[in-house]
N, C-alpha and C positions, 0 to 999 in steps of 0.2 A: 349555549352562549360561550364564546371563547373565554378561556381563563387567562388571568394575568400570569406572566412568567414569574417563577419564584424559585428560591433555593430549595433543593430537594434532599440535601443531606446536611448534617451538622458536624463539620469536620473537626472543630475544636473539641466538641464532646467526645467524638470518636477517638481522638488522640490519647485520652486518658486510658482507654482500654487497649489501644495498640501497644502501649508500653508494658503491659503485663507480661511476665515470663511465660514461656511456652513449655517448660519442664521436659526438655529433651525431644520435643517434637518440632516438625516444620509443617508449614502449609504449602501445598502444591496446587497452584491454580492451572487446571488443564484448559487450554484454549484451542478452539477449532473453527473452521470456516463452514458456514451453513449453506443451504441450497440457494440462497439469494445473494451470496457474496457478502454476508455479514459475519460478525464474530460472535461466538457463544463461549461461555466458560462456566466451570464449576470447580469447587475446591475439595481437597481431601487431605487428611492428616497422614504424615509419614514420619518414621523415626529419624531423628537427626543423625548425620554421619560425620566422621572426622574430615572426610573429603567431599567436595561437591558432587551431587548426583549427576550422572551422565544419562542420556536418553535410554541406553541399554539397561541401566539399573532401575529404571522407573517401571512400575507395573502398568500393564495394559488396563484400560478401563472401558466403560461403555456408557451410552446414554440412549434416551428414547428418541429415535430418529423420526418417529411419526409426528413428533411435536416440533421438528425443525425442517420438515419437508424432505428428509433424506431417507425415509423408509416407510413402508406401509404399516398400518396398525396391527396387522396380524403377524408381522415378522419385524418388529420394531427395533430390536437391539442393533446399534451401530457401535463398533469398537474404536477406541482411541489408542493409537500407537504413538508414543512419544518420539519426537524427531529432533527437538532442539530445546535447550534449557537456558533461561535468563534469570538474573536476580530480580526480585519483586520490589519495585520502588514504592508500592503502597503499604505493604506490610513490613518491608525492610528485611535485612539479612537475619536469619539464614533462609527465609522463605523464597520460593521460586515460582516463575512462570514457566509452564510446560506447553510448548507448541506441539500439537498432535495431528497426525493424519487420520482420516476416517476410513474404516474398513468394514466390509460386510462380514456376516458370520460364516460365509462359505470360503473365506480367505481371499476374496477379490477386493480391489479398491472400490470404495463407494463412488457412485456416479459423479459426485461433486468433489472428489479428491483429485484436483488437478496437479497437486504436488508430485504424485507418484510418477507420472509420465515425464514431467519436467526433470525430476531427479535422474531418470534413466538417460535422458538426452544429455544432461550435464556430465554424467559419468562417462558416457560413450565418447564425448568430444572434449574430455578434460585437458587433452594436450594443447588445445587452443587457448587455454588460460582466459576464458571469457570474463570480462569485467562489465558490470552493469551499474548504472546510477539512475535511480528513478526520482522524478520530481512530482510529488503528490500534492495536487491542489484540492482544496476543500472549502466549504462554506459553513459558517457558524450561524445557526438559527436559534430563535427563542422557542419557547414551548408552544407557540402558535404557528410555528413553521415560517416565521418572517425573519429575513436576515437581520442580525443584530445591527443597531444603529440606523436602520432605515425609518423614515417617518411613518407614523401609524397609518396615515391615509395619503399615500403618494410615493414619490421616489426621491432618492438623493440627487445631488448635482451630478452631471455627466462624468464619465470616467476621465481620469487625468491625474488628480492629486493623490489617488489612493495607492498606486503601485509603489511599494517600498516606502510608504508614507510614514510620517512621524507627526504625532500631535493629535489632540482632540479634534473631532470632526473629519479626520482623515482615516483613522484606524479605530477598531473596536475589539474588545476581548483579548487584548494583548496578554492579560494574566493567564488565560487558558493556553495560549501559544508558548509562553515562557515556561509554564509548569510542565507542559508536554515535552519541551526541549530537554529540561533537566531530567525528567523521568526516563527518556530515551537514553541519555548519557549514563544514568545510573544502571539501567538494565543492560548496557553493553550494545545497544542498537547502534549501528554505524550511521547515525544521523550526521549529515555534513553541513546543514544550514537551514535557515528559515527566512521568510520574507512575506510582507503583506502583498497581496496580489491586486490585479487591475480593477476588479469589481469590489466595492466596499463590502466588508464582512467576509471577504475571501482571503485565504492565506495559503501558503505553500511551505512544505518541508521537503528536504532532499535526503535520500538515503543512498549511501554508496561512497566510493566504489566497493562493490561486493563481488566475489567470484562465485560463479555457478549458482547452485541451489540456495546459497546463503542470501541471495538478493530477495527472493520471495519470502524466506523465513523472516528476515529483518523488517521487510515492509509490512507484513501482516502483524507482527508484534507492535510496530509503530502505530498501525491503525488501531489495534486494541487499546494501546495506551492513550491514544487521543480520545477515544470514546469514554474511557474510564475517567480521564481528567475532566472532560466536558461534563460528565455526569455530576461531578462534585460541584460544578458551578451552575447547574441547572440549565445547561445548553445542549443543543443537538448538533451533531456533525452530519453534514450532507456531502456525499460524494457524487451527487447528480451532475452529469456533464453539462447540463444547461439548467441550473436551478431557477433562473429568472428569464423568461422569454423577452425578446426585444433586443435593444441595442446595448447588451451587456456581455462581457466575455464569459465563455463557458469555462469548464474546469477539466484539465487534462492530467495525464500521467506520463509526461514526456520521458522517453526511455533512451538513455545514453548507453552506447555499446561499443566495445572494442575487443580485439583479440591480441595475443602476443605479437602476431605479424603486423597488425595495424598500428601498434604502438612503437614499432621500430622504424629505422630509416627505410624509405621506400614504401611505407605502409599505405600510402594513398591508393596504390593499385589494388590492394586488398579491400580497402574501403569501397572503392568504385565497383569491384566485382560483387561484393556483398549487396550493394544497393541495387544492382541489376537483378540479382536473385530476388530481392524483396519486391521489386517492381513486377516480376512475373507472377507473384503470388499475392498481389494486393488484396483481392477479394477474400482470400482465406484469412489474411491477417485482420481485416476489418471485421470479419465474422466473430473473432474472439477478443476484439479490442474494446469491448464495453457496450452495455445496453444503452440505447438512447443517443448513441454517438452521432447519429444523423442530424440531431438538433444542434450539435456543436460544430461538426465539420462542414461548414457552409461556404468556405472560401473567404469568410470575413472574420474579424476579431482574432487575427493571428493564427488562422488555420488554413489548411488546404481543403479542397472539395472532397467529399467522401468517395465519389466515384472516379476520381482522377488521381494518378500517382505522379508526383513531381518531386524534384530535389534541387537543391542549390546551395551556394555558399552564403551563410549569414541570412538566409531567407526564412523568416518565421511564418510565412504564408505557404510553405512547401510541406509535403509529406515528410521528407527527410531533410534535415538541415546539417550541412557541414560547417562547423565553426570556422570563422575567418582565420583564426590562429592556426588551425589544423591545415587549412588550404595553403597557408604561407609556409609552414614547416614541412609539409608533405607527409605527415604521419600523425596519428592520434586516434580520434573516435568520431562517431556521428550520432546524431540525435533523431530518433523516430518520434515525430510529433503527433502521430495518429491516435495512440491509445487514449481512451477516456479515463476520467478520474476514478470511475467505479470498476475498471478492468481488474482482472485477477493477475497479479504479477507473475505467477507460475505459468499462466497461459501466454503472457507476453514474452517472457524470456524463453520459454520452451519453443514457441513457434519461430522465434528469431534463430535459435540454434538449429531447428529442423530445416528451415529454409536455407540457411547459409551452409550447413554441413551435412544434411541428410537425415532421414528418419531412422529410428532404431527398431530393429526386429523384436517381436515379442518372444522369440525363441530363447 
């Protein structure tokens, strides 16, 4: 029998203990990406320092990869290599969040470590000054996997009043959204905005502009923070690109991209050249733009068709959209609307760099 949604933590009680002194120690929460594109984490105690920890000063750690789908049981240790540090909004200063890459014990990156290759591409083409801005759509579900605010037996009114909606009956769970926004700002995540989306119980936050590898780092921490905040409220976060079948919008991870040349006078020729390169590798991009994306990229609900590459000015039904303001000025950025909400930002930003500027040798 389905259980009723309920609160699963008691935050007010917890706060009594969170205020206790730590006696010269800090708590470091190590965060990594698992085999299914989810986040995992565990904490350890470290001595407090006068200056903030940098990734190079933090110890390597490990975890049981056989329990996360990242290693076999007979050789299960997977190593955590710190790559980025953020203030912890849940435990407060001086505690930290530590984003870590996953490495095998033979010194090779784990199969699901997509950051490693992305970082090499960003370093190799750093002179391009690549800026990214990602728009993360998601759906808030109750503990029975039903979108919040939807009737128990049936569906809400058709789409229309929900996008950027204000007021009861139009939006739900704004408390989660606002709490997440503040947590991102506290942690130093480059979150640039939020809004309610087209389907009821669906929201979006934007991260960026970020340069290079920073884009993936900040988006993964933002995803971690969203899951942790929703946990406090007894809610689930879904990044499914088509959480509800039928006449409802899917969820994407629209990717805005520019280089130094694109952002300067005459940049439109560089934008158009990049789009032509993206067109030639459409299938390769779709392959890493998220699981289940075929349910979303149907040519309806503000999407292009998954098997067809198109682009246009101010066209939200195209694969690539050039904003009208950019077309008018003749320089700026473009938006890749193909990535699904569950795609890995390292794979998205990495393949865009590879397609536009070339692969990187392993030598």
